[in-house]
MDAnalysis code that builds the backbone (N, CA, C; Angstrom):
import MDAnalysis as mda
import numpy as np

u = mda.Universe.empty(648, n_residues=216, atom_resindex=np.repeat(np.arange(216), 3), trajectory=True)
u.add_TopologyAttr("name", ["N", "CA", "C"] * 216)
u.add_TopologyAttr("resid", np.arange(1, 217))
u.add_TopologyAttr("resname", ["MET", "ILE", "ASN", "ILE", "SER", "GLU", "LEU", "LYS", "PHE", "ASP", "LYS", "ASP", "GLY", "LEU", "ILE", "PRO", "ALA", "ILE", "VAL", "VAL", "ASP", "SER", "ILE", "THR", "LYS", "LYS", "VAL", "LEU", "THR", "LEU", "ALA", "TYR", "MET", "ASN", "GLU", "GLU", "SER", "LEU", "LYS", "ILE", "SER", "MET", "GLU", "LYS", "GLY", "LEU", "THR", "CYS", "PHE", "TRP", "SER", "ARG", "SER", "ARG", "LYS", "GLU", "LEU", "TRP", "LEU", "LYS", "GLY", "GLU", "THR", "SER", "GLY", "ASN", "TYR", "GLN", "HIS", "ILE", "VAL", "SER", "ILE", "THR", "ALA", "ASP", "CYS", "ASP", "ASN", "ASP", "ALA", "LEU", "VAL", "VAL", "VAL", "VAL", "ASP", "LYS", "ASP", "GLY", "PRO", "ALA", "CYS", "HIS", "LYS", "GLY", "THR", "ASP", "SER", "CYS", "PHE", "GLU", "ASN", "ALA", "LEU", "TRP", "GLU", "SER", "ASP", "GLU", "ARG", "SER", "GLU", "PHE", "SER", "LEU", "GLU", "SER", "LEU", "MET", "LYS", "LEU", "ILE", "GLU", "GLY", "ARG", "LYS", "SER", "ASP", "LYS", "LYS", "GLU", "GLY", "SER", "TYR", "THR", "THR", "TYR", "LEU", "PHE", "GLU", "LYS", "GLY", "ILE", "ASP", "LYS", "ILE", "LEU", "LYS", "LYS", "VAL", "GLY", "GLU", "GLU", "CYS", "THR", "GLU", "VAL", "ILE", "ILE", "ALA", "ALA", "LYS", "ASP", "ASN", "ASP", "LYS", "LYS", "GLU", "THR", "ILE", "TYR", "GLU", "VAL", "ALA", "ASP", "LEU", "ALA", "TYR", "HIS", "VAL", "MET", "VAL", "MET", "MET", "ILE", "GLU", "MET", "GLY", "ILE", "SER", "LEU", "GLU", "ASP", "ILE", "HIS", "LYS", "GLU", "LEU", "ALA", "SER", "ARG", "HIS", "VAL", "ILE", "ASP", "LYS", "LYS", "ILE", "LYS", "GLN", "GLU", "LYS", "MET", "THR", "LYS"])
u.atoms.positions = np.array([
    [-21.824, -7.162, -9.130],
    [-21.529, -5.738, -9.014],
    [-22.779, -4.867, -9.108],
    [-22.764, -3.746, -8.449],
    [-23.958, -2.891, -8.537],
    [-23.831, -1.849, -9.634],
    [-24.873, -1.135, -9.943],
    [-24.854, -0.055, -10.945],
    [-24.794, 1.291, -10.282],
    [-24.379, 2.259, -11.014],
    [-24.312, 3.647, -10.479],
    [-25.721, 4.120, -10.056],
    [-26.706, 3.633, -10.746],
    [-28.120, 4.024, -10.379],
    [-28.521, 3.583, -9.019],
    [-27.793, 2.636, -8.468],
    [-28.103, 2.103, -7.151],
    [-27.454, 2.929, -6.055],
    [-26.547, 3.841, -6.443],
    [-25.843, 4.632, -5.372],
    [-26.787, 5.724, -4.885],
    [-26.540, 6.166, -3.658],
    [-27.398, 7.199, -2.973],
    [-26.510, 8.519, -2.888],
    [-26.702, 9.368, -3.848],
    [-26.015, 10.699, -3.806],
    [-26.825, 11.608, -2.844],
    [-26.168, 12.544, -2.195],
    [-26.819, 13.397, -1.286],
    [-27.654, 14.491, -1.968],
    [-28.235, 15.406, -1.248],
    [-29.149, 16.423, -1.836],
    [-28.425, 17.298, -2.880],
    [-27.071, 17.362, -2.735],
    [-26.296, 18.146, -3.709],
    [-25.794, 17.312, -4.897],
    [-26.232, 16.087, -4.918],
    [-25.773, 15.107, -5.949],
    [-24.427, 14.600, -5.786],
    [-23.923, 14.610, -4.479],
    [-22.537, 14.160, -4.271],
    [-22.516, 12.883, -3.373],
    [-21.377, 12.190, -3.479],
    [-21.133, 11.018, -2.661],
    [-19.676, 11.011, -2.223],
    [-19.398, 10.819, -0.929],
    [-18.055, 10.843, -0.388],
    [-17.234, 9.658, -0.983],
    [-15.977, 9.978, -1.319],
    [-15.029, 8.903, -1.813],
    [-13.812, 8.891, -1.024],
    [-13.610, 7.853, -0.255],
    [-12.364, 7.659, 0.503],
    [-11.321, 6.977, -0.366],
    [-10.230, 7.680, -0.581],
    [-9.165, 7.132, -1.474],
    [-8.115, 6.420, -0.612],
    [-7.780, 5.195, -1.000],
    [-6.896, 4.406, -0.219],
    [-5.723, 3.874, -1.139],
    [-4.516, 3.901, -0.594],
    [-3.359, 3.396, -1.339],
    [-3.425, 1.864, -1.468],
    [-3.293, 1.354, -2.658],
    [-3.367, -0.118, -2.847],
    [-2.294, -0.887, -2.167],
    [-1.116, -0.256, -2.030],
    [0.056, -0.916, -1.469],
    [0.064, -0.830, 0.075],
    [0.029, 0.400, 0.574],
    [0.154, 0.644, 2.031],
    [-1.162, 0.507, 2.756],
    [-2.256, 0.546, 1.995],
    [-3.658, 0.554, 2.575],
    [-3.888, 1.802, 3.416],
    [-3.061, 2.832, 3.254],
    [-3.166, 4.100, 3.961],
    [-4.267, 4.955, 3.297],
    [-5.085, 5.594, 4.151],
    [-6.077, 6.506, 3.595],
    [-5.333, 7.757, 3.081],
    [-5.593, 8.081, 1.819],
    [-4.907, 9.203, 1.203],
    [-5.664, 10.517, 1.299],
    [-6.935, 10.439, 1.048],
    [-7.769, 11.640, 1.024],
    [-9.234, 11.273, 1.112],
    [-10.018, 12.282, 1.419],
    [-11.470, 12.152, 1.393],
    [-11.960, 13.234, 0.389],
    [-12.617, 12.858, -0.689],
    [-13.100, 13.779, -1.699],
    [-14.550, 13.448, -2.017],
    [-15.104, 14.189, -2.952],
    [-16.521, 13.925, -3.349],
    [-16.605, 13.771, -4.822],
    [-17.496, 12.877, -5.185],
    [-17.863, 12.682, -6.563],
    [-19.314, 12.916, -6.845],
    [-19.629, 13.394, -8.072],
    [-21.035, 13.394, -8.494],
    [-21.101, 12.280, -9.578],
    [-22.272, 12.116, -10.130],
    [-22.442, 11.016, -11.087],
    [-21.507, 11.170, -12.309],
    [-21.265, 12.419, -12.757],
    [-20.480, 12.677, -13.939],
    [-18.998, 12.331, -13.614],
    [-18.536, 12.793, -12.482],
    [-17.136, 12.593, -12.160],
    [-16.844, 11.105, -11.937],
    [-17.826, 10.404, -11.343],
    [-17.687, 8.956, -11.120],
    [-17.616, 8.233, -12.441],
    [-18.443, 8.585, -13.374],
    [-18.386, 7.980, -14.719],
    [-17.079, 8.246, -15.447],
    [-16.568, 9.516, -15.269],
    [-15.291, 9.800, -15.862],
    [-14.162, 8.955, -15.221],
    [-14.260, 8.807, -13.891],
    [-13.256, 8.029, -13.149],
    [-13.220, 6.550, -13.683],
    [-14.394, 6.032, -13.878],
    [-14.521, 4.648, -14.356],
    [-14.100, 4.470, -15.832],
    [-14.385, 5.492, -16.607],
    [-13.964, 5.472, -18.010],
    [-12.452, 5.566, -18.218],
    [-11.875, 6.487, -17.456],
    [-10.439, 6.785, -17.609],
    [-9.554, 5.905, -16.746],
    [-10.137, 5.342, -15.694],
    [-9.327, 4.584, -14.734],
    [-8.514, 5.513, -13.865],
    [-8.912, 6.794, -13.781],
    [-8.250, 7.794, -12.972],
    [-9.193, 8.509, -12.082],
    [-8.817, 8.888, -10.886],
    [-9.777, 9.562, -10.011],
    [-10.143, 10.937, -10.522],
    [-11.417, 11.195, -10.558],
    [-11.956, 12.494, -10.953],
    [-12.994, 12.845, -9.928],
    [-12.899, 14.045, -9.366],
    [-13.771, 14.489, -8.278],
    [-14.529, 15.752, -8.653],
    [-15.453, 16.085, -7.760],
    [-16.198, 17.354, -7.869],
    [-15.675, 18.279, -6.776],
    [-15.178, 19.449, -7.179],
    [-14.711, 20.415, -6.204],
    [-15.843, 21.217, -5.704],
    [-16.105, 21.071, -4.383],
    [-17.195, 21.826, -3.758],
    [-16.908, 23.275, -3.665],
    [-15.657, 23.644, -3.534],
    [-15.273, 25.053, -3.433],
    [-15.252, 25.810, -4.791],
    [-14.742, 25.073, -5.809],
    [-14.683, 25.689, -7.114],
    [-15.926, 25.413, -8.038],
    [-16.707, 24.477, -7.533],
    [-17.913, 24.069, -8.284],
    [-17.586, 23.581, -9.666],
    [-16.617, 22.714, -9.742],
    [-16.221, 22.106, -11.052],
    [-15.560, 20.780, -10.894],
    [-15.502, 20.072, -12.011],
    [-14.824, 18.741, -11.990],
    [-13.328, 18.949, -11.914],
    [-12.636, 18.052, -11.311],
    [-11.136, 18.104, -11.370],
    [-10.551, 16.677, -11.401],
    [-9.739, 16.486, -12.393],
    [-9.078, 15.186, -12.584],
    [-7.840, 15.226, -11.739],
    [-7.660, 14.401, -10.717],
    [-6.579, 14.427, -9.899],
    [-5.232, 14.130, -10.659],
    [-4.310, 15.068, -10.568],
    [-3.021, 14.907, -11.285],
    [-2.910, 15.598, -12.597],
    [-4.094, 16.272, -13.041],
    [-4.070, 16.856, -14.346],
    [-3.101, 18.047, -14.428],
    [-2.860, 18.744, -13.295],
    [-1.905, 19.871, -13.262],
    [-0.621, 19.472, -12.587],
    [-0.712, 18.574, -11.543],
    [0.460, 18.201, -10.748],
    [1.237, 16.994, -11.283],
    [0.511, 16.168, -12.011],
    [1.136, 14.964, -12.529],
    [0.980, 13.818, -11.574],
    [0.318, 14.083, -10.418],
    [0.179, 13.042, -9.388],
    [-1.134, 12.326, -9.607],
    [-1.202, 11.613, -10.709],
    [-2.428, 10.823, -11.031],
    [-2.641, 9.695, -10.067],
    [-3.935, 9.313, -9.948],
    [-4.251, 8.190, -9.111],
    [-4.990, 7.171, -10.030],
    [-4.310, 6.034, -10.259],
    [-4.796, 5.029, -11.121],
    [-5.680, 4.054, -10.290],
    [-6.910, 3.993, -10.701],
    [-7.896, 3.259, -9.920],
    [-7.775, 1.722, -10.071],
    [-7.676, 1.057, -8.880],
    [-7.686, -0.406, -8.868],
    [-9.112, -0.964, -8.677],
    [-9.886, -0.297, -7.799],
    [-11.213, -0.738, -7.582],
    [-12.089, 0.381, -6.932],
    [-13.359, 0.329, -7.067],
    [-14.287, 1.227, -6.409],
    [-15.356, 0.383, -5.731],
    [-15.549, 0.580, -4.433],
    [-16.484, -0.256, -3.685],
    [-17.431, 0.685, -2.881],
    [-18.718, 0.374, -2.927],
    [-19.689, 1.130, -2.138],
    [-19.901, 0.454, -0.818],
    [-20.290, 1.234, 0.207],
    [-20.563, 0.663, 1.522],
    [-21.955, 0.002, 1.484],
    [-22.335, -0.490, 2.701],
    [-23.552, -1.279, 2.760],
    [-24.860, -0.491, 2.451],
    [-24.745, 0.864, 2.598],
    [-25.939, 1.671, 2.343],
    [-25.863, 2.318, 0.949],
    [-24.771, 2.057, 0.277],
    [-24.525, 2.605, -1.083],
    [-24.483, 4.140, -1.099],
    [-24.021, 4.726, 0.041],
    [-23.931, 6.178, 0.105],
    [-22.523, 6.684, 0.404],
    [-21.549, 5.823, 0.220],
    [-20.133, 6.191, 0.367],
    [-19.261, 5.182, -0.433],
    [-18.155, 5.694, -0.934],
    [-17.273, 4.866, -1.774],
    [-15.878, 4.800, -1.176],
    [-15.249, 3.616, -1.378],
    [-13.839, 3.482, -1.094],
    [-13.171, 3.246, -2.472],
    [-12.202, 4.103, -2.769],
    [-11.537, 4.047, -4.101],
    [-10.082, 3.668, -3.855],
    [-9.710, 2.398, -4.244],
    [-8.341, 1.944, -4.069],
    [-7.546, 2.315, -5.306],
    [-6.334, 2.941, -5.044],
    [-5.562, 3.458, -6.226],
    [-4.069, 3.111, -6.103],
    [-3.392, 3.168, -7.229],
    [-1.964, 3.239, -7.362],
    [-1.648, 4.645, -7.717],
    [-0.916, 5.335, -6.873],
    [-0.644, 6.763, -7.084],
    [0.710, 7.046, -7.664],
    [0.768, 8.163, -8.464],
    [2.028, 8.583, -9.114],
    [2.817, 9.510, -8.235],
    [2.183, 10.042, -7.160],
    [2.874, 10.988, -6.341],
    [2.060, 11.369, -5.114],
    [2.419, 12.363, -4.391],
    [1.716, 12.801, -3.188],
    [0.202, 12.950, -3.494],
    [-0.625, 12.574, -2.464],
    [-2.036, 12.745, -2.635],
    [-2.502, 14.140, -2.263],
    [-1.853, 14.755, -1.295],
    [-2.243, 16.044, -0.769],
    [-1.662, 17.180, -1.582],
    [-2.440, 18.246, -1.680],
    [-1.999, 19.443, -2.433],
    [-0.775, 20.108, -1.714],
    [-0.583, 19.762, -0.399],
    [0.541, 20.329, 0.370],
    [1.785, 19.518, 0.137],
    [1.722, 18.496, -0.678],
    [2.946, 17.740, -1.041],
    [3.199, 16.515, -0.157],
    [2.291, 16.268, 0.777],
    [2.462, 15.115, 1.696],
    [1.825, 13.906, 1.025],
    [2.304, 12.715, 1.500],
    [1.860, 11.445, 0.937],
    [0.334, 11.298, 1.045],
    [-0.212, 11.721, 2.219],
    [-1.637, 11.601, 2.520],
    [-2.122, 12.957, 3.056],
    [-3.437, 13.193, 2.902],
    [-4.008, 14.392, 3.501],
    [-4.120, 14.247, 5.021],
    [-4.095, 13.008, 5.476],
    [-4.256, 12.718, 6.901],
    [-2.912, 12.593, 7.585],
    [-2.292, 13.700, 7.960],
    [-0.965, 13.700, 8.590],
    [-0.960, 14.297, 9.977],
    [-2.054, 14.940, 10.366],
    [-2.095, 15.593, 11.676],
    [-2.635, 14.708, 12.799],
    [-1.734, 14.147, 13.503],
    [-2.090, 13.173, 14.630],
    [-2.893, 13.949, 15.682],
    [-3.989, 13.365, 16.087],
    [-4.904, 13.988, 17.122],
    [-4.823, 13.188, 18.429],
    [-4.786, 11.847, 18.378],
    [-4.759, 11.049, 19.570],
    [-4.170, 9.679, 19.207],
    [-3.446, 9.096, 20.176],
    [-2.859, 7.794, 19.941],
    [-2.872, 6.985, 21.270],
    [-3.247, 5.747, 21.198],
    [-3.296, 4.889, 22.380],
    [-1.916, 4.642, 22.955],
    [-1.866, 4.606, 24.280],
    [-0.606, 4.309, 24.916],
    [-0.424, 2.790, 25.032],
    [-1.475, 2.058, 24.876],
    [-1.442, 0.627, 24.997],
    [-1.360, -0.147, 23.697],
    [-1.844, 0.448, 22.630],
    [-1.805, -0.175, 21.316],
    [-0.978, 0.622, 20.324],
    [-0.232, -0.102, 19.513],
    [0.585, 0.589, 18.555],
    [0.234, 0.070, 17.114],
    [0.261, 0.914, 16.181],
    [-0.049, 0.516, 14.805],
    [1.206, -0.001, 14.109],
    [1.084, -1.227, 13.628],
    [2.234, -1.842, 12.960],
    [1.987, -2.029, 11.447],
    [2.969, -1.798, 10.643],
    [2.878, -2.120, 9.236],
    [4.246, -2.433, 8.725],
    [4.347, -3.148, 7.613],
    [5.637, -3.444, 7.042],
    [6.359, -2.192, 6.631],
    [5.519, -1.199, 6.199],
    [6.142, 0.095, 5.739],
    [6.802, 0.807, 6.944],
    [6.162, 0.776, 8.113],
    [6.787, 1.401, 9.289],
    [8.025, 0.674, 9.709],
    [8.038, -0.629, 9.601],
    [9.223, -1.419, 9.983],
    [10.363, -1.104, 8.954],
    [10.040, -0.975, 7.731],
    [11.067, -0.627, 6.730],
    [11.685, 0.688, 7.020],
    [10.868, 1.665, 7.400],
    [11.315, 3.016, 7.715],
    [12.245, 2.960, 8.945],
    [11.869, 2.122, 9.961],
    [12.729, 2.012, 11.153],
    [14.086, 1.416, 10.779],
    [14.023, 0.324, 10.000],
    [15.281, -0.328, 9.559],
    [16.137, 0.660, 8.708],
    [15.478, 1.382, 7.820],
    [16.203, 2.337, 7.013],
    [16.877, 3.417, 7.885],
    [16.160, 3.796, 8.976],
    [16.685, 4.826, 9.853],
    [17.945, 4.317, 10.574],
    [18.025, 3.033, 10.809],
    [19.201, 2.426, 11.435],
    [20.431, 2.489, 10.551],
    [20.167, 2.608, 9.218],
    [21.271, 2.728, 8.284],
    [21.690, 4.157, 8.067],
    [20.728, 5.048, 7.953],
    [21.024, 6.462, 7.693],
    [21.459, 7.259, 8.936],
    [20.902, 6.799, 10.042],
    [21.199, 7.475, 11.357],
    [21.618, 6.388, 12.348],
    [22.893, 5.957, 12.254],
    [23.339, 4.849, 12.992],
    [23.144, 4.988, 14.506],
    [22.678, 3.936, 15.142],
    [22.428, 3.940, 16.562],
    [23.370, 2.978, 17.270],
    [24.139, 3.404, 18.211],
    [25.077, 2.603, 18.921],
    [24.323, 1.451, 19.687],
    [24.834, 0.252, 19.502],
    [24.254, -0.900, 20.215],
    [23.078, -1.543, 19.422],
    [22.737, -0.960, 18.259],
    [21.650, -1.523, 17.456],
    [22.129, -2.674, 16.565],
    [21.451, -3.790, 16.628],
    [21.801, -5.001, 15.883],
    [21.667, -4.648, 14.359],
    [20.585, -3.882, 14.063],
    [20.391, -3.531, 12.627],
    [21.526, -2.659, 12.099],
    [21.919, -1.712, 12.901],
    [23.066, -0.870, 12.500],
    [24.291, -1.709, 12.314],
    [24.499, -2.646, 13.203],
    [25.617, -3.583, 13.124],
    [25.657, -4.322, 11.814],
    [24.497, -4.806, 11.362],
    [24.438, -5.523, 10.106],
    [24.825, -4.626, 8.918],
    [24.332, -3.374, 8.938],
    [24.681, -2.433, 7.851],
    [26.172, -2.114, 7.845],
    [26.748, -1.990, 9.055],
    [28.157, -1.653, 9.130],
    [28.982, -2.836, 8.643],
    [28.572, -4.078, 8.837],
    [29.299, -5.245, 8.376],
    [29.196, -5.399, 6.832],
    [28.071, -4.933, 6.315],
    [27.922, -4.955, 4.854],
    [27.142, -6.165, 4.345],
    [27.026, -6.185, 3.014],
    [26.132, -7.119, 2.315],
    [26.496, -8.594, 2.582],
    [27.773, -8.934, 2.642],
    [28.147, -10.330, 2.931],
    [27.572, -10.849, 4.271],
    [27.705, -10.053, 5.288],
    [27.126, -10.435, 6.569],
    [25.638, -10.539, 6.559],
    [25.006, -9.558, 5.846],
    [23.534, -9.620, 5.720],
    [23.073, -10.845, 4.973],
    [23.742, -11.182, 3.889],
    [23.322, -12.384, 3.100],
    [23.579, -13.679, 3.888],
    [24.636, -13.657, 4.711],
    [24.916, -14.884, 5.577],
    [23.793, -15.041, 6.533],
    [23.291, -13.963, 7.123],
    [22.141, -14.045, 8.017],
    [20.892, -14.513, 7.336],
    [20.660, -13.992, 6.103],
    [19.456, -14.439, 5.336],
    [19.545, -15.928, 5.101],
    [20.744, -16.421, 4.729],
    [20.878, -17.834, 4.507],
    [20.633, -18.643, 5.756],
    [21.174, -18.217, 6.910],
    [20.955, -18.904, 8.155],
    [19.494, -18.982, 8.509],
    [18.787, -17.823, 8.331],
    [17.376, -17.803, 8.713],
    [16.555, -18.686, 7.788],
    [16.893, -18.780, 6.493],
    [16.242, -19.692, 5.603],
    [16.360, -21.111, 6.055],
    [17.508, -21.503, 6.557],
    [17.752, -22.858, 7.053],
    [16.881, -23.079, 8.282],
    [16.799, -22.087, 9.195],
    [15.990, -22.218, 10.420],
    [14.496, -22.398, 10.073],
    [14.077, -21.693, 9.047],
    [12.681, -21.850, 8.617],
    [12.407, -23.260, 8.126],
    [13.313, -23.783, 7.320],
    [13.162, -25.153, 6.793],
    [13.148, -26.180, 7.910],
    [14.059, -26.042, 8.853],
    [14.115, -26.980, 9.990],
    [12.841, -26.956, 10.833],
    [12.355, -25.747, 11.119],
    [11.149, -25.629, 11.912],
    [9.926, -26.192, 11.205],
    [9.797, -25.926, 9.863],
    [8.683, -26.445, 9.082],
    [8.762, -27.957, 8.910],
    [9.998, -28.428, 8.766],
    [10.176, -29.924, 8.625],
    [9.761, -30.609, 9.922],
    [9.949, -29.984, 11.060],
    [9.528, -30.534, 12.344],
    [8.008, -30.301, 12.577],
    [7.359, -29.672, 11.646],
    [5.939, -29.393, 11.777],
    [5.582, -28.605, 13.059],
    [6.601, -27.687, 13.406],
    [6.416, -26.867, 14.603],
    [5.839, -25.496, 14.131],
    [4.592, -25.267, 14.171],
    [3.999, -24.047, 13.681],
    [4.507, -22.787, 14.385],
    [4.531, -22.872, 15.698],
    [4.942, -21.706, 16.536],
    [6.370, -21.335, 16.176],
    [7.239, -22.256, 16.122],
    [8.687, -22.048, 15.815],
    [8.844, -21.578, 14.359],
    [8.049, -22.090, 13.477],
    [8.109, -21.687, 12.048],
    [7.684, -20.252, 11.898],
    [6.617, -19.815, 12.603],
    [6.212, -18.430, 12.574],
    [7.306, -17.522, 13.036],
    [7.927, -17.921, 14.169],
    [9.072, -17.149, 14.731],
    [10.178, -17.004, 13.732],
    [10.552, -18.141, 13.128],
    [11.680, -18.154, 12.169],
    [11.361, -17.387, 10.871],
    [10.143, -17.485, 10.415],
    [9.670, -16.710, 9.236],
    [9.827, -15.218, 9.530],
    [9.414, -14.815, 10.699],
    [9.522, -13.414, 11.097],
    [10.988, -12.926, 11.083],
    [11.874, -13.779, 11.598],
    [13.304, -13.503, 11.616],
    [13.803, -13.380, 10.171],
    [13.389, -14.274, 9.268],
    [13.783, -14.255, 7.882],
    [13.316, -12.995, 7.219],
    [12.040, -12.648, 7.435],
    [11.424, -11.472, 6.832],
    [12.241, -10.205, 7.204],
    [12.560, -10.087, 8.496],
    [13.352, -8.954, 8.966],
    [14.696, -8.866, 8.239],
    [15.445, -9.980, 8.226],
    [16.760, -9.954, 7.553],
    [16.625, -9.673, 6.026],
    [15.579, -10.236, 5.434],
    [15.343, -9.957, 3.972],
    [15.104, -8.423, 3.751],
    [14.389, -7.770, 4.680],
    [14.091, -6.345, 4.626],
    [15.394, -5.562, 4.778],
    [16.309, -6.020, 5.675],
    [17.616, -5.359, 5.822],
    [18.371, -5.450, 4.483],
    [18.329, -6.605, 3.896],
    [18.993, -6.850, 2.583],
    [18.394, -5.912, 1.512],
    [17.067, -5.790, 1.495],
    [16.357, -4.943, 0.524],
    [16.847, -3.515, 0.634],
    [16.910, -3.024, 1.866],
    [17.292, -1.595, 2.039],
    [18.772, -1.406, 1.636],
    [19.600, -2.378, 1.960],
    [21.010, -2.312, 1.589],
    [21.152, -2.265, 0.057],
    [20.243, -2.932, -0.649],
    [20.296, -2.999, -2.112],
    [19.429, -1.950, -2.788],
    [18.680, -1.113, -2.001],
    [17.843, -0.102, -2.589],
    [16.558, -0.623, -3.170],
    [16.040, -1.753, -2.609],
    [14.818, -2.326, -3.074],
    [13.706, -1.976, -2.121],
    [12.588, -1.487, -2.612],
    [11.458, -1.068, -1.775],
    [10.356, -2.079, -1.760],
    [9.478, -1.985, -0.787],
    [8.278, -2.849, -0.753],
    [7.430, -2.705, -2.016],
    [7.411, -1.439, -2.521],
    [6.661, -1.179, -3.741],
    [7.198, -1.984, -4.905],
    [8.497, -2.102, -5.008],
    [9.184, -2.895, -6.070],
    [8.668, -4.311, -5.999],
    [8.646, -4.879, -4.791],
    [8.164, -6.287, -4.621],
    [6.669, -6.378, -4.935],
    [5.925, -5.408, -4.509],
    [4.474, -5.379, -4.772],
    [4.198, -5.371, -6.264],
    [4.941, -4.585, -7.005],
    [4.737, -4.521, -8.411],
    [5.103, -5.774, -9.138],
    [6.187, -6.421, -8.676],
    [6.638, -7.701, -9.246],
    [5.577, -8.766, -9.015],
    [5.078, -8.873, -7.792],
    [4.079, -9.888, -7.448],
    [2.758, -9.579, -8.232],
    [2.422, -8.323, -8.385],
    [1.191, -7.944, -9.112],
    [1.314, -8.364, -10.568],
    [2.467, -8.199, -11.154],
    [2.684, -8.591, -12.541],
    [2.573, -10.073, -12.685],
    [2.974, -10.811, -11.750],
    [2.880, -12.328, -11.786],
    [1.422, -12.715, -11.638],
    [0.695, -11.993, -10.793],
    [-0.720, -12.254, -10.598],
    [-1.504, -12.127, -11.889],
    [-1.163, -11.086, -12.688],
    [-1.842, -10.870, -13.943],
    [-1.494, -12.036, -14.921],
    [-0.259, -12.451, -14.948],
    [0.129, -13.533, -15.797],
    [-0.571, -14.790, -15.440],
    [-0.638, -15.102, -14.108],
    [-1.298, -16.308, -13.592],
    [-2.767, -16.298, -13.952],
    [-3.381, -15.106, -13.867],
    [-4.796, -14.933, -14.182],
    [-5.055, -15.249, -15.623],
    [-4.164, -14.746, -16.510],
    [-4.298, -15.003, -17.985],
    [-4.187, -16.468, -18.271],
    [-3.215, -17.147, -17.569],
    [-3.044, -18.571, -17.827],
    [-4.280, -19.339, -17.461],
    [-4.866, -18.994, -16.311],
    [-6.060, -19.661, -15.853],
    [-7.211, -19.468, -16.850],
    [-7.325, -18.216, -17.366],
    [-8.358, -17.942, -18.288],
    [-8.194, -18.744, -19.606],
    [-6.928, -18.885, -20.055],
    [-6.672, -19.633, -21.253],
    [-6.974, -21.101, -21.073],
    [-6.731, -21.635, -19.899],
    [-7.067, -23.030, -19.646],
    [-8.543, -23.256, -19.643],
    [-9.274, -22.238, -19.159],
    [-10.710, -22.388, -19.056],
    [-11.399, -22.352, -20.447],
    [-10.756, -21.668, -21.408],
    [-11.305, -21.590, -22.757],
    [-10.965, -22.751, -23.608],
    [-10.026, -23.551, -23.178],
    [-9.663, -24.748, -23.997],
    [-10.611, -25.902, -23.756],
])
């Protein structure tokens, strides 16, 4: 790891900090830190910035309650910019939106951005705003028993493909299983964040076990 003394602050003593959501990997905001606010951020484990307009320090969430708990801080190759990965308690933008970057400017007609979060939103939309002829809507209309039956069938298909050592077919069936599990999650009110937190808690436990083994 590098030291703060190795960072390159600009002529005003500031360094840009790109804040990223640890779960969605979405860029939340671009803010600035000086040496003092960076030290406070590292000491508290919460993002603290320097307001260029107010000329003062501000701890994100101090008035709104939308704190940003820092997972990691990484400098770029020139040590003159930071990426701050966080777990957030609420909207990142002062306007109440999840991210400050919400105003689309341009989008490719040939390439589309995919994420599990966007797929979850699409599936959720098929439940809240039913679409005639949609297979996903059909599953929600049939209810949890039908959804669970499909999850079970897809589990079996994954096992068969993997047992045959057919990588291409296994990938296809895993994708099918993932989709049906996500339908089940939405039906039960389970979010990707819920799963992320559960896996993260297990990672911490596993890390502790490994450390204990190393000390014996």
